[in-house]
Backbone as ProteinMPNN parsed JSONL, in Angstrom:
{"seq_chain_A": "MIYKSAFKDIIYPAQNREPRATRYRIVLTKNSKLVRAIVHLVANEPTQPHSTELDTALDVILNRIIDAELIGVRHDCVRLVVQADAQLTEYPVTFNALDVARPGSVAGRPATTSDQPMHIRSLDVVGGSVAFYVDRQGGKPVSPSVAGMLR", "coords_chain_A": {"N_chain_A": [[2.465, -18.256, 7.157], [4.987, -17.668, 4.976], [6.953, -16.336, 4.396], [9.439, -13.766, 5.672], [10.386, -11.176, 5.902], [13.737, -9.495, 6.582], [13.704, -6.61, 8.567], [14.02, -3.545, 7.24], [14.894, 0.01, 6.538], [13.25, 2.627, 5.589], [13.554, 5.938, 3.94], [11.311, 9.045, 4.251], [9.395, 12.096, 3.566], [8.783, 14.711, 5.389], [6.013, 16.568, 6.722], [6.874, 18.963, 6.98], [9.187, 18.674, 4.68], [11.749, 18.046, 6.042], [13.489, 14.979, 6.245], [12.658, 12.099, 7.001], [12.876, 8.774, 9.106], [11.957, 5.163, 8.893], [10.992, 2.149, 9.933], [10.284, -1.157, 7.794], [9.018, -4.138, 6.965], [8.405, -7.106, 4.206], [6.174, -9.232, 4.288], [5.278, -12.416, 3.708], [2.508, -14.063, 3.172], [0.201, -16.915, 3.447], [-3.005, -18.099, 2.29], [-5.773, -20.163, 2.446], [-6.813, -19.663, -0.672], [-4.73, -17.498, -2.019], [-1.569, -15.941, -2.419], [-0.707, -13.237, 0.225], [1.025, -10.276, 0.247], [2.265, -8.456, 2.89], [2.664, -5.639, 3.984], [4.582, -4.376, 6.676], [4.802, -2.078, 8.233], [6.513, 0.166, 10.919], [5.972, 2.394, 12.933], [7.425, 5.033, 14.719], [6.292, 6.384, 16.602], [3.031, 7.152, 18.336], [0.177, 6.532, 16.353], [-2.438, 8.384, 16.188], [-5.386, 9.433, 14.14], [-4.129, 11.982, 11.802], [-2.167, 13.102, 12.76], [0.098, 12.775, 12.963], [3.323, 12.97, 11.196], [4.165, 10.462, 10.224], [1.586, 9.417, 9.171], [0.567, 11.161, 7.358], [2.139, 11.307, 5.315], [2.332, 8.433, 4.233], [1.108, 7.23, 1.78], [3.094, 8.03, 0.213], [5.263, 6.182, 1.131], [4.433, 3.671, 0.707], [4.347, 3.399, -1.933], [7.088, 3.767, -2.578], [7.813, 1.285, -1.414], [6.802, -0.616, -3.012], [7.331, -0.255, -5.478], [10.22, -0.414, -5.339], [9.843, -3.096, -4.586], [7.73, -4.785, -5.237], [6.769, -4.446, -7.621], [4.444, -5.246, -10.255], [3.016, -6.779, -8.475], [-0.105, -7.643, -7.436], [-2.89, -5.865, -7.258], [-5.197, -6.343, -5.028], [-3.371, -8.117, -3.698], [-2.12, -6.839, -1.903], [-1.45, -5.71, 1.284], [-1.772, -3.458, 4.122], [0.118, -2.69, 6.881], [0.262, -0.914, 9.829], [2.563, -0.547, 12.86], [2.213, 0.826, 15.798], [3.413, 1.497, 18.625], [2.437, -1.108, 20.835], [0.576, -1.504, 18.8], [-1.524, -2.925, 16.246], [-2.462, -2.071, 13.389], [-4.386, -1.924, 10.029], [-4.595, -1.195, 7.345], [-7.234, 0.009, 4.655], [-6.238, -0.704, 0.746], [-6.164, 0.919, -1.805], [-6.904, 2.592, -4.926], [-6.362, 4.872, -8.009], [-8.793, 4.991, -10.39], [-9.011, 5.89, -12.514], [-6.431, 6.964, -13.457], [-5.544, 4.371, -14.635], [-4.122, 2.724, -17.492], [-5.466, 2.552, -20.256], [-6.281, -0.54, -22.354], [-4.037, -0.488, -26.129], [-3.675, 2.183, -28.792], [-4.0, 5.275, -27.707], [-3.868, 7.601, -28.966], [-5.089, 6.697, -31.455], [-7.677, 7.323, -31.463], [-10.626, 8.551, -31.072], [-11.17, 12.049, -29.758], [-13.135, 12.649, -26.623], [-15.924, 14.267, -25.62], [-17.251, 13.261, -22.98], [-17.344, 11.237, -19.91], [-16.187, 7.721, -20.581], [-17.548, 4.308, -20.07], [-15.946, 2.11, -18.021], [-14.316, -1.19, -17.638], [-12.487, -2.192, -15.473], [-10.699, -5.129, -14.079], [-9.329, -6.515, -10.536], [-6.806, -7.935, -11.06], [-5.769, -6.977, -12.966], [-4.649, -4.5, -11.977], [-1.553, -3.501, -11.033], [1.111, -3.408, -9.023], [3.375, -0.523, -9.715], [2.053, -0.036, -12.006], [-0.072, 1.57, -11.414], [-1.085, 4.419, -8.873], [-0.901, 3.94, -5.499], [-2.618, 4.103, -2.902], [-3.421, 4.816, 0.531], [-6.134, 3.852, 2.432], [-7.117, 5.869, 4.961], [-9.219, 6.488, 6.262], [-10.248, 4.363, 6.801], [-8.957, 2.443, 8.417], [-8.657, -0.39, 10.535], [-8.16, -2.619, 13.898], [-5.089, -4.929, 13.149], [-6.272, -8.873, 12.356], [-5.96, -11.528, 15.092], [-4.941, -13.593, 14.191], [-3.063, -12.551, 11.762], [-1.772, -10.651, 13.565], [-0.471, -12.243, 15.2], [1.426, -13.705, 13.153], [2.662, -11.358, 12.794], [4.306, -10.223, 14.603]], "CA_chain_A": [[3.215, -17.413, 6.872], [5.686, -18.196, 3.952], [8.387, -15.543, 4.1], [9.335, -12.665, 6.117], [11.756, -10.468, 5.227], [14.443, -8.784, 8.077], [13.65, -5.053, 8.596], [14.531, -2.041, 6.393], [15.186, 1.509, 6.937], [12.941, 4.153, 4.315], [13.727, 7.761, 4.49], [10.306, 9.911, 3.507], [9.483, 13.728, 3.632], [8.304, 15.04, 6.969], [5.002, 17.209, 6.972], [7.69, 20.334, 6.333], [9.722, 17.901, 3.855], [12.425, 17.32, 5.855], [13.964, 14.07, 6.319], [12.223, 10.937, 8.52], [12.843, 7.547, 8.669], [11.298, 4.759, 9.853], [11.521, 0.61, 9.343], [9.559, -2.267, 7.328], [9.742, -5.359, 6.036], [7.526, -7.541, 3.326], [5.532, -10.847, 4.931], [4.089, -13.373, 2.936], [1.325, -15.132, 3.791], [-0.756, -17.683, 2.086], [-4.349, -18.997, 2.947], [-6.357, -20.835, 1.035], [-6.613, -19.193, -2.064], [-3.787, -16.933, -2.702], [-0.543, -15.505, -1.533], [-0.389, -11.879, 0.045], [2.138, -9.257, 0.725], [1.864, -7.552, 3.71], [3.813, -4.443, 4.055], [4.592, -4.543, 8.04], [5.573, -0.678, 8.787], [6.533, 0.183, 12.086], [5.865, 3.997, 13.523], [8.215, 5.389, 16.122], [5.329, 7.675, 18.144], [1.379, 6.611, 18.577], [-0.285, 6.864, 15.531], [-3.744, 9.419, 15.86], [-5.829, 9.95, 13.086], [-3.997, 13.247, 11.216], [-1.454, 13.852, 14.112], [1.706, 12.392, 13.01], [3.755, 12.765, 10.05], [3.916, 8.875, 9.306], [0.323, 9.382, 8.79], [0.446, 11.896, 6.219], [3.81, 10.602, 4.178], [1.817, 6.909, 3.797], [1.495, 6.85, 0.204], [4.755, 8.079, -0.609], [6.316, 4.993, 1.805], [3.837, 2.859, -0.045], [4.286, 3.58, -3.257], [8.192, 3.384, -2.614], [8.175, -0.014, -1.218], [5.958, -1.178, -3.977], [8.123, 0.29, -6.611], [11.084, -1.774, -4.571], [10.078, -4.676, -4.038], [6.011, -5.612, -5.07], [6.473, -4.585, -8.919], [4.259, -6.396, -10.823], [2.119, -8.039, -7.627], [-1.661, -7.503, -7.662], [-3.313, -4.734, -5.915], [-6.141, -7.2, -4.151], [-2.624, -9.377, -2.722], [-1.241, -5.815, -1.146], [-2.033, -4.837, 2.399], [-0.951, -2.426, 4.809], [-0.306, -2.742, 8.231], [1.023, -0.019, 10.817], [2.543, -0.448, 14.178], [2.215, 1.935, 16.729], [3.361, 0.906, 19.973], [1.979, -2.628, 20.732], [-1.33, -1.567, 18.498], [-1.345, -3.38, 15.075], [-3.52, -1.58, 12.651], [-4.229, -2.565, 9.167], [-5.313, 0.449, 6.012], [-6.827, -0.657, 2.834], [-4.792, 0.186, -0.094], [-6.523, 2.184, -2.661], [-6.05, 3.223, -6.272], [-7.17, 6.084, -8.687], [-8.857, 4.134, -11.796], [-8.569, 7.03, -13.832], [-4.864, 6.601, -14.067], [-5.227, 3.003, -15.498], [-4.088, 2.812, -18.669], [-6.221, 1.376, -21.483], [-5.244, -1.104, -23.643], [-4.572, 0.079, -27.214], [-3.308, 3.498, -28.906], [-4.766, 6.474, -27.495], [-3.552, 8.596, -30.24], [-5.881, 6.34, -32.401], [-9.001, 7.417, -30.496], [-11.057, 10.271, -31.427], [-11.107, 12.623, -28.377], [-14.489, 12.876, -26.546], [-16.311, 14.937, -24.277], [-17.846, 12.866, -21.609], [-16.595, 9.932, -19.672], [-16.624, 6.452, -20.923], [-17.37, 3.181, -18.978], [-14.391, 0.923, -18.584], [-14.409, -2.406, -16.671], [-10.608, -2.615, -14.512], [-10.309, -6.195, -12.59], [-8.086, -5.933, -9.833], [-5.984, -9.011, -11.295], [-4.776, -6.216, -14.047], [-3.86, -3.304, -11.254], [-1.029, -4.061, -10.528], [2.241, -2.484, -8.366], [3.602, 0.101, -11.032], [1.107, 0.286, -13.207], [-0.617, 3.468, -10.826], [0.065, 4.996, -7.413], [-1.743, 2.794, -5.101], [-3.447, 5.05, -1.834], [-3.695, 4.608, 1.803], [-7.462, 4.69, 2.886], [-6.844, 6.386, 6.643], [-10.51, 6.611, 7.446], [-10.642, 2.869, 6.715], [-8.254, 1.359, 9.252], [-9.315, -1.15, 11.467], [-7.313, -3.405, 14.311], [-5.683, -6.501, 12.42], [-7.024, -10.46, 13.531], [-5.326, -11.783, 15.742], [-3.905, -14.106, 13.243], [-2.417, -11.994, 11.104], [-1.132, -10.28, 14.457], [0.501, -13.303, 15.548], [2.426, -13.495, 12.143], [4.11, -10.142, 12.673], [4.987, -10.562, 15.849]], "C_chain_A": [[4.025, -18.396, 5.984], [6.615, -17.58, 3.789], [8.082, -14.28, 4.98], [10.29, -12.283, 6.394], [12.71, -9.765, 6.75], [13.797, -7.17, 7.644], [14.244, -4.281, 7.626], [14.323, -0.847, 6.954], [14.453, 2.309, 5.61], [13.105, 5.037, 4.538], [12.252, 8.462, 3.896], [10.464, 11.115, 3.89], [8.696, 13.584, 5.036], [6.841, 16.396, 6.364], [5.95, 19.219, 6.066], [8.943, 20.232, 5.742], [11.638, 17.318, 4.371], [12.954, 15.63, 6.292], [13.151, 13.693, 7.238], [12.859, 9.92, 7.997], [11.95, 6.53, 9.264], [11.847, 3.259, 9.01], [10.353, -0.236, 8.65], [10.053, -3.063, 7.131], [8.227, -5.803, 5.339], [7.509, -9.135, 4.38], [4.746, -10.95, 3.911], [3.124, -14.33, 3.591], [0.477, -15.625, 2.813], [-2.377, -18.109, 2.902], [-5.027, -19.681, 2.073], [-6.593, -21.397, -0.41], [-5.564, -18.503, -2.465], [-2.46, -16.896, -1.357], [-0.487, -14.351, -0.97], [0.766, -10.982, 0.773], [1.689, -8.593, 1.451], [2.926, -6.8, 3.928], [3.876, -3.731, 5.722], [5.436, -3.069, 8.216], [5.592, -0.254, 10.306], [6.835, 1.829, 12.486], [6.644, 3.884, 14.615], [7.286, 6.262, 16.651], [3.775, 6.744, 17.151], [1.253, 7.314, 16.956], [-1.898, 7.308, 15.854], [-4.097, 9.555, 14.496], [-5.427, 11.512, 12.725], [-3.083, 13.933, 12.223], [-0.175, 13.39, 13.893], [2.326, 12.522, 11.624], [3.973, 11.726, 8.911], [2.825, 9.406, 8.245], [0.534, 10.281, 7.198], [1.642, 11.477, 4.737], [3.036, 9.125, 3.911], [1.959, 6.686, 2.65], [2.404, 7.246, -0.121], [5.502, 6.61, 0.131], [6.087, 3.842, 0.96], [4.001, 2.454, -0.982], [5.922, 3.339, -3.324], [8.462, 2.437, -2.512], [7.472, -0.943, -2.189], [7.279, -0.984, -5.472], [9.691, -0.291, -6.518], [10.852, -2.836, -4.873], [8.722, -5.444, -4.559], [5.569, -5.125, -6.75], [5.573, -5.654, -9.46], [2.754, -7.063, -9.689], [0.991, -7.105, -7.65], [-1.898, -6.892, -6.882], [-4.633, -5.448, -5.098], [-5.174, -8.274, -3.471], [-1.943, -8.554, -1.983], [-1.855, -5.729, 0.063], [-1.107, -4.109, 3.008], [-0.819, -2.603, 6.125], [1.256, -1.847, 8.935], [0.979, -0.12, 11.951], [3.148, 0.524, 14.613], [2.303, 1.659, 18.19], [3.09, -0.796, 20.186], [0.489, -2.512, 19.656], [-0.751, -1.544, 16.883], [-2.663, -2.879, 14.342], [-3.756, -1.651, 11.102], [-5.701, -1.481, 8.314], [-5.837, -0.585, 5.288], [-6.163, 0.094, 2.125], [-5.906, 0.312, -1.79], [-6.15, 2.222, -4.517], [-6.891, 4.156, -7.351], [-7.663, 5.462, -10.326], [-8.893, 5.047, -12.6], [-6.962, 7.295, -14.327], [-4.675, 5.199, -14.286], [-5.522, 3.179, -16.753], [-4.937, 2.145, -19.71], [-5.599, 0.994, -22.515], [-5.601, -0.341, -25.337], [-4.013, 1.449, -27.26], [-4.508, 4.299, -28.484], [-4.685, 7.346, -28.493], [-4.518, 8.254, -31.361], [-7.323, 6.89, -32.269], [-9.484, 8.777, -30.972], [-11.304, 10.584, -30.209], [-12.621, 12.595, -28.195], [-14.683, 13.915, -25.552], [-16.97, 14.168, -22.892], [-17.237, 11.346, -21.056], [-17.43, 8.867, -20.336], [-16.807, 5.034, -20.256], [-16.333, 2.295, -19.26], [-14.371, -0.113, -17.476], [-12.472, -2.588, -15.878], [-11.378, -3.969, -13.264], [-9.059, -6.064, -11.823], [-6.809, -7.068, -10.083], [-5.293, -8.007, -12.285], [-4.26, -4.993, -13.312], [-2.781, -3.919, -10.857], [0.449, -3.005, -9.854], [3.192, -2.037, -9.483], [2.977, 0.361, -11.993], [0.342, 1.869, -12.475], [-0.555, 3.771, -9.597], [-1.063, 3.96, -7.131], [-1.852, 4.013, -3.721], [-3.428, 4.309, -0.64], [-5.108, 4.849, 2.259], [-6.964, 5.034, 4.422], [-8.064, 6.09, 7.333], [-10.846, 4.956, 7.659], [-9.499, 1.99, 7.804], [-9.047, 0.844, 10.046], [-7.771, -1.853, 12.4], [-6.914, -5.096, 13.301], [-5.785, -7.606, 13.342], [-5.776, -10.326, 14.133], [-3.994, -12.999, 15.09], [-3.067, -13.734, 12.721], [-1.214, -10.926, 12.361], [0.094, -11.202, 15.002], [1.819, -13.614, 14.359], [3.708, -12.66, 12.297], [4.937, -10.052, 13.584], [6.655, -11.158, 16.003]], "O_chain_A": [[3.909, -19.617, 6.08], [7.416, -18.06, 2.986], [6.966, -13.777, 5.105], [11.122, -12.871, 7.085], [12.153, -9.643, 7.84], [13.518, -6.793, 6.506], [15.313, -4.762, 7.252], [13.531, -0.728, 7.889], [15.171, 2.569, 4.645], [12.777, 5.287, 5.698], [12.218, 8.257, 2.682], [11.48, 11.432, 4.508], [8.175, 12.597, 5.556], [7.161, 17.052, 5.373], [5.693, 20.051, 5.195], [9.807, 21.093, 5.907], [12.454, 16.666, 3.72], [12.041, 15.288, 7.044], [12.792, 14.421, 8.164], [13.343, 9.88, 6.866], [11.166, 6.919, 10.13], [12.612, 3.118, 8.056], [9.258, 0.124, 9.081], [11.277, -3.159, 7.04], [7.166, -5.249, 5.625], [8.392, -9.799, 4.923], [3.937, -10.208, 3.355], [3.264, -15.196, 4.455], [0.092, -15.122, 1.757], [-2.517, -18.359, 4.099], [-4.723, -19.694, 0.881], [-6.611, -22.469, -1.014], [-5.254, -18.896, -3.589], [-2.328, -17.364, -0.226], [0.056, -13.736, -1.888], [1.217, -11.242, 1.889], [0.703, -7.942, 1.106], [4.056, -7.271, 4.055], [3.278, -2.681, 5.954], [6.662, -3.07, 8.319], [4.519, -0.384, 10.896], [7.939, 2.334, 12.285], [6.648, 2.918, 15.378], [7.849, 7.094, 17.362], [3.591, 6.147, 16.09], [1.918, 8.233, 16.478], [-2.667, 6.356, 15.723], [-3.216, 9.782, 13.667], [-6.167, 12.379, 13.191], [-3.19, 15.127, 12.502], [0.682, 13.659, 14.735], [1.586, 12.034, 10.771], [4.001, 11.76, 7.681], [2.96, 9.707, 7.059], [0.615, 9.735, 6.098], [1.61, 11.482, 3.506], [3.552, 8.709, 2.874], [2.884, 5.96, 2.285], [2.774, 6.667, -1.142], [6.354, 6.046, -0.556], [6.976, 3.119, 0.511], [3.894, 1.248, -1.204], [6.193, 2.595, -4.267], [9.363, 2.069, -3.265], [7.677, -2.146, -2.031], [7.825, -1.847, -6.159], [10.3, -0.584, -7.547], [11.652, -3.575, -5.447], [8.619, -6.647, -4.322], [4.431, -5.304, -7.186], [5.812, -6.837, -9.217], [1.756, -7.645, -10.114], [1.143, -5.902, -7.864], [-1.401, -7.017, -5.763], [-5.064, -4.597, -4.32], [-5.664, -9.187, -2.806], [-1.086, -9.079, -1.272], [-3.077, -5.655, -0.068], [0.075, -4.02, 2.677], [-1.92, -2.696, 6.668], [2.471, -1.952, 8.767], [-0.089, 0.05, 12.539], [4.177, 1.07, 14.213], [1.29, 1.607, 18.887], [3.738, -1.588, 19.502], [-0.462, -3.29, 19.74], [0.014, -0.74, 16.35], [-3.78, -3.261, 14.692], [-2.701, -1.132, 10.736], [-6.887, -1.21, 8.506], [-5.351, -1.709, 5.154], [-5.608, 1.153, 2.417], [-6.056, -0.587, -2.617], [-5.114, 1.83, -5.054], [-8.115, 4.033, -7.402], [-6.896, 5.521, -11.288], [-8.725, 4.653, -13.754], [-6.548, 7.745, -15.396], [-3.528, 4.792, -14.106], [-6.58, 3.58, -17.238], [-4.855, 0.918, -19.768], [-4.821, 1.535, -23.299], [-6.66, 0.13, -25.754], [-3.8, 2.042, -26.203], [-5.682, 4.09, -28.791], [-5.747, 7.867, -28.833], [-4.853, 9.124, -32.165], [-8.051, 6.763, -33.254], [-8.841, 9.804, -31.184], [-11.643, 9.7, -29.424], [-13.382, 12.537, -29.16], [-13.816, 14.359, -24.799], [-17.067, 14.788, -21.833], [-16.755, 10.5, -21.809], [-18.63, 8.85, -20.607], [-15.71, 4.686, -19.82], [-15.929, 1.845, -20.332], [-14.422, 0.317, -16.324], [-11.568, -3.352, -16.217], [-12.095, -3.901, -12.265], [-7.991, -5.634, -12.26], [-5.868, -7.038, -9.29], [-4.094, -8.243, -12.438], [-3.411, -4.349, -13.929], [-2.961, -4.984, -10.267], [0.651, -1.895, -10.346], [3.78, -2.881, -10.16], [3.437, 1.063, -12.893], [0.301, 2.972, -13.02], [0.374, 3.148, -9.083], [-1.817, 3.362, -7.899], [-0.939, 4.838, -3.718], [-3.418, 3.084, -0.76], [-5.39, 6.022, 2.503], [-6.322, 4.13, 4.956], [-8.184, 5.639, 8.472], [-11.569, 4.48, 8.534], [-9.45, 0.763, 7.717], [-10.097, 1.405, 10.362], [-6.631, -1.751, 11.948], [-7.683, -5.974, 12.91], [-5.563, -7.598, 14.552], [-4.86, -9.524, 13.952], [-2.805, -13.18, 15.352], [-2.008, -14.327, 12.923], [-0.081, -10.574, 12.031], [1.275, -10.894, 15.16], [2.994, -13.725, 14.71], [4.915, -12.846, 12.137], [6.142, -9.833, 13.46], [7.12, -11.41, 17.115]]}, "name": "protein", "num_of_chains": 1, "seq": "MIYKSAFKDIIYPAQNREPRATRYRIVLTKNSKLVRAIVHLVANEPTQPHSTELDTALDVILNRIIDAELIGVRHDCVRLVVQADAQLTEYPVTFNALDVARPGSVAGRPATTSDQPMHIRSLDVVGGSVAFYVDRQGGKPVSPSVAGMLR"}
């Protein structure tokens, strides 16, 4: 671990659009190849799939944190860990490739009716350039080494 911020509060909309609050922090870790930013989110209630308001707001929360603190950080360097009681769950972070802006002028191109292939590298997809999404079905328990860094 190379950096661990203090916990901060974040307000998010509940399912009925009432305000809710939770806490988060950013932890930077370094392995042999690169530095990763772990968004450590603390849930006030246990998170079973699709049963909490926090679960439905993870995309909103993640993008607000990225917009506030991780703009310009590569997609492949961001991890999300949700802590509910003593359970730590890591969720994969994805993005919609159709949201990635193509280089060059869009106005100067002829309109087409078919999709055209496009090569996207994770190095080019950074916080603030597209919305990130949480893959809720891909959640898995964190490794013991990551759990130790977050405690």
